[in-house]
C-alpha positions in Angstrom: 21.6 129.4 86.0 22.2 125.9 87.5 23.8 124.8 84.3 26.1 127.8 84.2 27.1 127.2 87.8 27.9 123.6 87.1 29.9 124.5 84.0 31.8 127.0 86.1 32.6 124.5 88.8 33.6 121.9 86.2 36.0 124.4 84.5 37.4 125.4 87.8 38.1 121.8 88.7 39.5 120.9 85.3 42.1 123.6 85.2 44.6 121.9 87.6 43.8 118.6 86.2 45.2 119.6 82.8 48.6 120.3 84.5 49.0 116.7 85.8 52.6 115.3 85.4 53.5 112.6 83.0 54.4 109.1 84.2 58.1 109.7 83.5 58.0 112.9 85.5 56.4 111.2 88.5 59.0 108.4 88.3 61.9 110.9 88.0 60.6 112.9 91.0 60.2 109.9 93.3 62.6 110.0 96.2 63.3 107.0 98.3 64.1 107.5 102.0 67.0 105.2 101.4 70.4 105.9 99.7 72.0 103.0 97.8 75.8 102.9 97.9 77.2 101.3 94.8 80.5 99.6 94.3 82.9 100.6 91.5 81.3 97.7 89.5 77.8 99.2 90.0 76.6 96.6 92.6 74.7 97.7 95.7 77.0 97.2 98.7 75.0 99.2 101.3 71.6 100.6 101.8 71.2 103.5 104.3 68.1 105.3 105.5 68.8 109.0 105.0 65.2 110.5 105.4 63.8 110.2 108.9 60.4 111.8 108.1 59.1 109.0 105.9 59.8 105.4 105.0 60.0 104.8 101.3 61.7 102.0 99.6 62.8 101.9 96.0 60.5 102.5 93.0 59.3 99.1 91.8 58.1 98.2 88.3 54.7 96.6 88.1 56.4 93.4 86.9 58.4 93.3 90.3 55.1 93.2 92.3 53.6 89.8 93.0 50.5 88.9 90.9 48.7 88.1 94.2 49.1 91.7 95.4 47.9 93.2 92.1 44.8 91.0 92.2 44.1 91.7 95.8 44.4 95.5 95.3 42.1 95.6 92.3 39.5 93.4 94.0 39.6 95.5 97.1 39.8 99.1 95.7 38.6 99.1 92.1 37.0 95.9 90.5 36.4 97.6 87.2 39.9 99.2 87.0 40.6 97.8 83.6 37.1 98.7 82.2 36.4 102.3 83.2 38.0 105.5 81.9 39.2 106.8 85.3 35.8 107.1 86.9 33.5 104.2 87.6 30.2 105.8 87.0 28.3 102.6 88.0 30.1 102.7 91.4 29.3 106.4 91.7 25.6 105.7 91.0 25.6 102.9 93.5 27.3 105.0 96.2 24.8 107.9 95.6 21.9 105.5 96.0 23.3 104.0 99.1 23.9 107.4 100.6 20.3 108.4 99.8 19.1 105.5 101.9 21.9 105.8 104.6 23.4 102.5 103.7 27.1 101.6 103.9 29.0 101.4 100.7 32.6 100.6 99.7 32.8 104.0 98.0 33.2 105.1 94.4 36.8 106.3 94.4 38.8 104.4 91.8 42.5 103.7 91.9 43.0 106.3 89.2 41.1 108.9 91.3 43.2 108.0 94.4 46.3 108.4 92.3 45.1 111.9 91.2 44.8 112.8 94.8 48.3 111.6 95.6 49.8 113.5 92.6 48.0 116.8 93.4 47.3 117.9 97.0 44.3 120.0 95.9 42.3 116.8 95.5 43.3 115.2 98.8 40.7 114.5 101.4 40.8 116.8 104.4 39.6 116.2 108.0 36.0 117.2 107.0 36.0 115.1 103.7 36.3 116.4 100.2 34.3 119.4 98.9 32.2 119.3 95.8 34.8 121.1 93.9 37.5 118.7 95.0 35.3 115.7 94.0 34.7 117.2 90.6 38.4 118.0 90.2 39.4 114.6 91.3 37.1 113.0 88.7 38.3 115.2 85.9 41.9 114.5 86.9 41.3 110.8 86.9 39.8 110.9 83.4 42.8 113.0 82.2 45.2 110.5 83.7 43.4 107.6 82.1 43.7 109.2 78.7 47.4 110.1 79.1 48.7 107.1 81.0 48.4 103.4 80.4 46.6 101.2 83.0 49.8 99.5 84.0 51.5 102.9 84.6 48.6 104.0 86.8 48.7 100.9 88.9 52.5 101.0 89.1 52.6 104.6 90.3 49.7 104.0 92.7 51.5 101.0 94.3 54.7 103.1 94.8 53.0 106.3 96.1 50.1 105.0 98.3 50.6 105.5 102.0 50.2 102.4 104.2 50.7 102.2 107.9 52.4 104.9 110.0 55.4 106.3 108.1 55.4 103.6 105.5 54.8 104.7 101.9 54.9 102.5 98.9 54.7 98.7 98.5 58.5 98.2 98.6 58.7 99.7 102.1 55.6 97.8 103.2 56.7 94.4 102.0 60.1 94.8 103.6 58.9 96.2 106.9 55.9 94.1 107.7 56.7 90.9 105.9 60.5 91.0 105.7 60.6 90.2 101.9 60.6 91.8 98.5 57.3 92.7 97.0 57.5 90.1 94.3 57.5 87.4 97.0 54.2 88.3 98.7 51.7 85.4 98.9 47.9 85.6 98.9 47.6 86.1 102.6 50.2 88.8 102.8 48.7 90.5 99.7 45.3 90.5 101.4 46.7 92.2 104.5 48.5 94.8 102.3 45.3 95.5 100.4 43.3 95.9 103.6 45.8 98.5 104.8 45.2 100.7 101.8 41.6 101.6 102.9 42.4 102.0 106.6 46.2 102.3 107.1 46.1 102.8 110.8 43.1 100.6 111.7 43.2 98.3 114.7 44.5 94.7 114.0 41.1 93.2 114.4 39.6 95.5 111.7 42.6 94.9 109.3 42.1 91.1 109.8 38.4 91.3 109.0 39.0 93.2 105.8 41.9 91.0 104.8 39.7 88.0 105.3 37.1 89.5 102.9 39.8 90.2 100.3 41.2 86.8 100.6 37.8 85.2 100.1 37.2 87.3 97.0 40.5 86.0 95.7 39.7 82.4 96.6 36.1 81.4 97.5 37.4 78.5 99.7 39.9 80.7 101.5 40.7 79.8 105.1 40.9 82.7 107.5 41.9 80.6 110.5 44.8 82.1 112.4 44.7 85.2 110.1 44.3 87.4 113.2 47.6 86.1 114.7 49.3 86.5 111.4 48.1 90.1 111.0 48.9 91.1 114.5 52.4 89.8 114.1 52.9 91.5 110.8 51.7 94.9 112.0 54.2 94.7 114.9 57.1 93.6 112.7 59.8 96.2 111.7 62.1 94.0 109.5 63.2 96.9 107.3 66.5 97.8 108.9 67.9 101.3 108.6 71.2 99.9 107.2 71.8 96.8 105.3 74.8 95.6 103.3 78.5 94.6 103.5 80.0 98.1 104.0 78.0 100.0 106.7 80.9 102.0 108.2 82.3 103.0 104.8 78.9 104.0 103.5 78.4 106.5 106.4 81.7 108.1 105.7 81.0 108.3 102.0 77.6 109.9 102.4 79.2 112.6 104.6 81.4 113.5 101.7 79.0 113.1 98.8 76.0 115.2 97.5 72.6 113.7 98.4 71.1 111.2 96.0 69.4 107.9 95.7 72.4 106.2 94.3 76.0 107.0 95.1 78.9 105.3 93.4 82.0 104.6 95.4 85.5 103.3 94.9 85.0 100.0 96.9 85.2 96.8 95.0 82.3 94.5 95.8 84.2 91.2 95.4 87.1 92.4 97.4 84.8 93.8 100.1 83.1 90.4 100.5 86.5 88.7 100.7 87.7 91.2 103.3 84.6 90.7 105.4 84.7 87.0 105.3 88.5 86.8 105.9 88.4 89.0 108.9 85.4 87.1 110.4 87.0 83.7 109.8 90.3 84.6 111.5 88.6 86.4 114.4 86.5 83.3 115.1 89.8 81.4 115.4 91.1 83.9 117.9 88.0 84.0 120.1 89.8 81.7 122.6 92.5 84.4 123.1 90.0 87.1 124.1 89.8 88.8 120.7 86.5 89.9 119.2 87.1 93.0 117.1 89.0 93.8 114.0 89.2 96.2 111.1 90.7 96.2 107.6 91.2 98.7 104.8 92.7 98.4 101.3 93.9 101.4 99.3 95.0 101.8 95.7 98.6 103.0 95.7 98.2 105.2 92.6 95.0 106.9 93.4 94.4 106.6 97.1 91.0 105.1 96.4 89.4 103.0 99.2 89.0 99.5 97.7 87.8 97.7 100.9 86.7 99.0 104.3 85.6 96.7 107.1 85.0 98.7 110.2 84.2 95.8 112.6 83.7 92.1 113.0 79.9 92.6 112.9 78.0 89.9 114.9 81.2 88.8 116.5 81.6 92.1 118.3 79.8 93.7 121.2 80.6 97.1 119.6 79.7 96.5 116.0 78.8 100.1 115.4 82.3 101.3 116.4 84.3 101.9 113.2 87.7 100.3 113.8 89.1 101.9 110.6 88.7 105.4 112.2 89.2 104.5 115.9 92.4 105.9 117.4 94.6 103.1 118.8 98.2 102.8 119.7 100.2 101.6 116.6 103.1 99.9 118.4 106.0 99.2 116.2 104.3 100.2 113.0 105.8 103.7 113.4 109.4 102.4 113.2 109.7 102.5 109.4 109.0 106.2 109.4 111.6 106.8 112.2 114.3 104.9 110.4 113.4 106.5 107.1 113.8 110.0 108.7 117.2 109.0 110.2 118.4 107.7 106.8 117.1 110.8 105.0 118.9 113.0 107.5 122.1 111.0 106.9 122.4 110.0 110.6 122.2 106.3 109.7 122.3 104.0 106.8 120.7 100.6 106.3 124.1 99.0 107.2 124.8 101.2 110.2 125.3 99.4 113.5 123.1 100.0 116.6 123.5 98.4 120.0 120.6 96.3 121.2 121.3 96.2 124.9 119.7 97.4 128.1 119.1 101.2 127.9 118.3 103.8 130.6 117.3 107.1 129.1 116.8 110.1 131.5 113.7 112.1 131.0 111.8 114.8 132.9 109.7 112.1 134.5 112.6 109.8 135.4 114.4 106.9 133.6 112.9 105.5 130.4 113.9 101.9 130.1 112.7 100.3 126.8 112.5 96.5 126.4 112.3 94.2 123.4 109.2 92.1 122.8 111.0 88.9 123.9 112.9 90.6 126.7 116.2 89.5 125.0 119.0 91.6 123.5 120.9 90.9 120.3 124.0 93.1 120.8 125.3 94.9 117.8 122.8 94.8 114.8 122.5 96.7 111.6 119.6 99.1 110.9 118.3 96.5 108.4 118.0 93.8 111.0 116.8 96.2 113.7 113.9 97.3 111.6 113.0 94.0 109.9 113.2 92.1 113.3 111.3 95.0 115.1 113.8 95.5 117.9 112.7 98.2 120.3 115.9 99.4 121.9 117.7 100.3 118.6 114.6 102.2 117.6 114.6 104.2 120.8 118.4 104.9 120.3 117.5 106.2 116.9 114.9 108.5 118.2 117.5 109.9 120.6 119.4 111.0 117.5 116.4 112.3 115.6 114.6 113.8 118.7 110.9 113.3 119.4 109.9 116.8 118.2 111.5 116.2 114.8 109.9 112.8 114.5 106.6 114.2 115.5 106.9 116.8 112.6 107.7 114.0 110.2 104.6 112.0 111.2 102.4 115.0 110.7 103.8 115.5 107.2 102.6 111.9 106.6 99.1 113.0 107.6 99.0 111.1 110.9 96.6 113.0 113.2 98.6 113.0 116.4 96.8 114.7 119.2 99.8 115.9 121.3 103.3 117.2 120.7 106.5 115.3 120.3 107.6 116.4 123.8 104.4 114.9 125.3 105.1 111.4 123.9 108.9 111.6 124.5 111.1 108.7 123.5 108.2 106.2 123.7 107.0 107.7 120.4 109.5 105.4 118.7 107.4 102.4 120.0 104.0 103.8 119.1 102.8 105.4 122.3 100.6 107.8 120.3 97.2 106.9 119.0 96.4 106.8 115.3 93.5 105.5 113.2 94.0 102.5 110.9 93.0 104.5 107.8 95.6 107.2 108.4 98.3 104.7 109.2 97.6 102.7 106.1 97.7 105.8 104.0 101.1 106.8 105.5 102.4 103.3 104.4 101.0 104.1 101.0 103.3 107.1 101.0 106.2 104.7 101.4 104.9 102.7 98.4 104.8 106.0 96.4 108.4 107.0 97.0 107.6 109.2 100.0 104.7 111.1 98.3 101.5 111.5 100.3 98.0 112.3 99.2 94.5 112.1 100.8 92.4 109.0 100.7 89.6 109.0 98.0 86.1 107.7 98.7 84.8 108.3 95.1 86.3 108.5 91.7 88.3 111.7 91.4 90.9 113.3 89.2 94.6 112.4 89.7 95.6 112.9 93.4 97.6 115.9 94.5 100.8 114.4 95.9 103.2 116.2 98.3 106.7 115.0 99.1 106.4 114.0 102.7 109.5 111.8 102.9 112.8 111.5 101.0 112.2 109.2 98.1 115.5 107.4 98.6 114.9 106.8 102.3 111.4 105.4 101.5 112.8 103.0 98.9 115.5 101.7 101.4 112.9 101.2 104.1 110.6 99.3 101.7 113.6 97.1 100.7 114.2 96.3 104.4 110.6 95.5 105.1 110.5 93.1 102.1 113.7 91.2 103.3 112.6 87.9 104.8 116.2 87.1 105.8 116.5 90.3 107.8 113.3 89.6 109.8 114.2 85.9 110.4 115.8 86.5 113.9 112.4 87.5 115.2 109.8 86.0 112.8 111.7 82.9 111.5 112.3 82.0 107.9 108.9 80.5 107.2 106.8 83.5 108.4 103.3 84.3 107.3 104.7 87.6 106.2 106.7 86.0 103.5 104.5 86.1 100.4 105.1 84.5 97.0 105.3 87.9 95.4 107.0 91.2 96.3 105.5 92.9 99.4 106.8 95.0 102.2 105.1 94.7 105.6 105.4 95.6 109.3 103.6 94.3 112.3 103.0 96.0 115.6 101.7 95.3 119.1 100.8 97.9 121.6 101.3 97.9 125.3 99.7 95.0 127.2 98.6 93.4 123.9 95.7 95.7 123.5 96.2 96.2 119.8 97.8 94.1 117.0 98.6 95.5 113.6 99.9 94.4 110.2 100.4 97.1 107.5 102.1 96.6 104.2 102.1 97.2 100.5 102.6 95.5 97.1 103.2 97.1 93.8 99.5 98.1 93.5 97.9 97.9 96.9 98.4 98.9 100.5 96.6 96.8 103.1 96.1 97.6 106.8 94.7 95.3 109.4 94.0 95.8 113.1 92.7 93.3 115.7 91.9 93.8 119.3 89.0 94.7 121.5 87.0 97.9 121.0 86.7 98.2 124.8 90.4 98.1 125.3 90.7 94.7 126.9 94.0 92.9 126.5 94.4 90.0 124.2 95.9 86.7 125.4 99.1 85.6 123.7 98.5 87.3 120.4 101.7 88.2 118.5 102.3 90.0 115.2 102.2 86.8 113.2 99.2 85.2 114.9 96.9 88.2 115.1 96.6 90.7 112.2 99.3 89.2 109.9 97.4 86.1 108.7 94.5 88.3 107.7 96.8 90.7 105.9 98.5 87.8 104.1 95.2 86.3 103.0 93.8 89.5 101.6 97.1 90.4 99.9 97.2 86.9 98.4 93.7 87.3 97.0 94.5 90.6 95.5 97.5 89.1 93.7 96.0 85.7 92.8 96.4 86.5 89.2 98.4 89.7 89.2 102.2 89.9 89.8 103.8 92.3 92.2 107.3 93.5 91.3 109.9 95.3 93.5 110.1 99.0 92.8 113.0 100.5 90.9 115.5 102.5 92.9 115.0 106.3 92.5 117.7 108.8 91.6 120.2 109.4 94.4 120.3 105.8 95.6 123.4 103.6 95.1 124.1 100.0 95.8 127.3 99.0 97.6 128.9 95.8 98.7 129.5 95.9 102.5 131.2 93.7 105.0 131.4 93.7 108.7 134.2 93.5 111.2 134.5 91.1 114.1 132.0 91.1 117.0 133.3 91.8 120.5 133.1 88.1 121.2 135.3 87.3 118.2 132.6 86.2 115.9 131.2 88.1 112.9 128.6 90.8 113.3 126.7 90.1 110.1 127.3 88.5 106.8 128.6 90.4 103.8 126.0 91.6 101.4 125.0 94.3 98.9 123.3 97.2 100.6 121.4 100.3 99.4 122.6 103.8 100.4 121.7 107.4 99.8 124.4 108.5 97.4 127.3 109.9 99.4 126.7 107.8 102.5 127.9 104.5 101.2 130.9 102.7 102.7 132.4 99.2 102.4 133.3 98.3 106.0 131.3 98.5 109.2 133.2 97.6 112.4 133.3 98.4 116.0 136.2 100.5 117.4 137.8 98.8 120.4 138.0 102.1 122.3 134.4 102.9 121.6 133.3 99.4 122.7 135.1 99.8 126.0 133.5 103.1 126.6 130.0 102.3 125.5 127.2 103.9 127.5 124.5 101.3 128.2 121.8 103.9 128.6 121.9 105.4 125.1 122.8 108.9 126.1 123.5 110.2 122.6 124.6 109.4 119.1 127.7 107.4 120.2 126.9 104.3 122.1 129.7 104.0 124.6 129.9 101.6 127.6 130.5 103.4 130.9 133.4 102.4 133.3 131.6 104.3 136.1 128.0 105.4 136.7 126.2 107.9 138.9 124.4 106.0 141.7 122.7 108.9 143.4 120.7 111.0 142.9 118.5 109.3 140.3 118.0 111.0 136.9 115.1 113.4 137.0 115.3 114.0 140.8 113.5 117.1 142.0 115.0 118.6 145.2 112.9 121.1 147.3 114.9 123.4 149.5 113.6 124.0 153.0 113.3 127.8 153.7 113.6 127.1 157.5 117.1 125.6 157.2 120.0 127.9 156.5 121.2 127.5 152.9 124.8 126.8 154.1 123.5 123.7 156.0 121.7 122.2 153.0 123.6 119.7 150.9 122.8 117.3 148.1 124.9 114.1 148.2 126.3 112.6 144.9 127.6 109.1 144.7 129.4 107.1 142.0 130.6 103.5 141.8 134.2 104.5 141.2 136.6 106.8 143.1 138.7 107.8 140.1 136.2 110.2 138.8 135.5 113.9 138.7 132.1 115.8 138.8 130.9 118.6 136.6 127.7 120.6 137.0 126.4 122.8 134.2 129.7 122.5 132.5 131.7 123.7 135.5 134.1 121.5 137.6 132.4 120.8 140.9 134.1 118.0 142.9 135.8 114.6 142.7 135.7 111.1 144.2 133.1 108.5 144.8 131.1 110.7 147.2 130.6 114.4 147.1 128.2 116.9 148.7 126.9 119.8 146.7 125.4 123.1 147.9 122.1 123.1 145.9 121.0 126.1 143.9 117.5 126.6 142.5 117.1 125.7 138.8 117.6 122.8 136.4 121.1 121.3 136.3 123.1 118.9 134.2 125.4 116.7 136.3 128.2 114.8 134.5 130.7 112.2 135.7 134.1 112.4 134.1 137.2 110.1 133.9 140.8 111.3 134.3 141.0 112.2 130.6 137.8 114.3 130.8 135.5 111.9 128.9 131.9 111.8 130.0 131.1 108.5 131.6 127.6 109.2 132.8 125.1 112.1 132.9 121.9 113.0 134.6 119.6 116.0 134.9 118.1 117.2 138.2 116.0 120.1 139.4 116.2 122.2 142.5 113.1 124.1 143.6 112.8 126.8 146.3 113.9 130.2 145.1 112.7 131.9 148.3 115.5 130.6 150.5 116.3 132.8 153.5 118.9 132.6 156.2 117.8 131.9 159.8 118.2 134.9 162.1 
């Protein structure tokens, strides 16, 4: 009867054992708690922890584990590992005899038996220990493993699956967490501590030290355990295995949000370029630290595919906000929006690259009052061509252009270029021409990529994908003309000089920008193959000190672009269909000189002309405040009320006794309200009426000299009894 019962128990225990997985299956099913982000070359550029429940490193081959650790583990857990067939019957006998006499023993569980318990939960020890059936099953499973697996495979799997301290599983995670090194670099002392943790993972430091000393003396009889207690205590407290490690932390987080889970995820980033980008940004920011600059960001896109080739989200240790991703942070773009504005005006045939705009003081009435734009240097250039206005980044001509285009139309154009503007065009008003909105560097750089692709836009790619789906977001001819302007070193010379850092040895088109109070500085541009965007500033919004377009982001942009084309040429794009080249010349300036030199200019077909000159009548009547498409200088102006004035009627005063006084700086004028004649002379009193009104000042020939808008509130007016 006893034999039958023993046979039954053995058969019951052996059934699951026969279903044990192979070594290859165990290796394939292993899941690290980390995800490795690979470059397009296959190099690891970032490691991120993606499983918060356990801390596993990578699966290590036995050859990648230090010989000292292998020796310590065998001496500590299974001296006859290489001799027995999965079960050490001599150790079993010794343990049984010791239990009979209530003596302490090191146990009879071999490494192979422990591995069997790790592979099959049925054999794992519970709170009350293992049952007889579990012990029998574990022994049978160990013998099956020993027959099917090689000894090196058993030891390798055990080292990768054995739990250590707390959440740590596997030797890779243990070595990196407690010792701050790879497993192949563990010395004898570190190996002894690791082996001691196998038997009692969560034991007190003193007990771990005592056991580690015993292992160390078994490895070397003359081993010195002095100071081992301090070493062990320090190791058990160390957490050197960072959750993120590499050269592309911000990019990796964005990639994993868009990729299916896995241990290894291949990206589009180029590892050599990423390292150059990180180093270049850090080097230039160290040079700018004396100007109150500590943050920066950089992104490189492939023009043809939209693939991200480099992504540096912060300056790392130089920053107090290193976790903030500057590539995605919304910041004011400054003058970097001007190319899209001029491209739209050219596409709508309102302007050409040779058209003249007046760079002079401007006062533009808005609902909130007068908008008075200023140039960066507080100087004005007079009459300038669109080419020079854009290349030299003049503010007032850009605002005059937006008056033509309208903020709402420009807003719609920016949205077609995939810029995520939070508000409407009316919200930003005319300041939208100067970058009063907020946009991320990634989206701005991708919009410039659309200029490089003939006005065609497509999403950014984080991983290799089929050919991008382009949409025509901007007229191809206008995009080409704007690119030609931004590549013209002579045109940008009035502002940036002839020897600017923006002038590369190969063809590039680039635009800089600086936001209000020097809080943001940008340089975005493209070559034949790449588009590079750079931002520098402070994540907290603090203003920089004396940082211009050519001293902040531009040198970083130039260095990265130079590295990209160190052995690769960049050629100017070919003109698309519908673009014509025309020789142009300019008439005399108002002071008798010449406006600009004669040159060949690009036009949308049908808009070309040979001569650009200023009409004398137009010059004499020019409005300094940019009131419309014609820039005419006024001979008289409205002095009062101010543009945007809001008048509130008093219900306690009889309407007939309420007047609004208008004043002009000339007596030979007439007044018109809402298109109807209303008065004449330098001073005139008007009976106000609730509503919004347009007030115009006319000369004797009926030409508009000045214009304002006002609002009268108080519809409940009543006469006093």
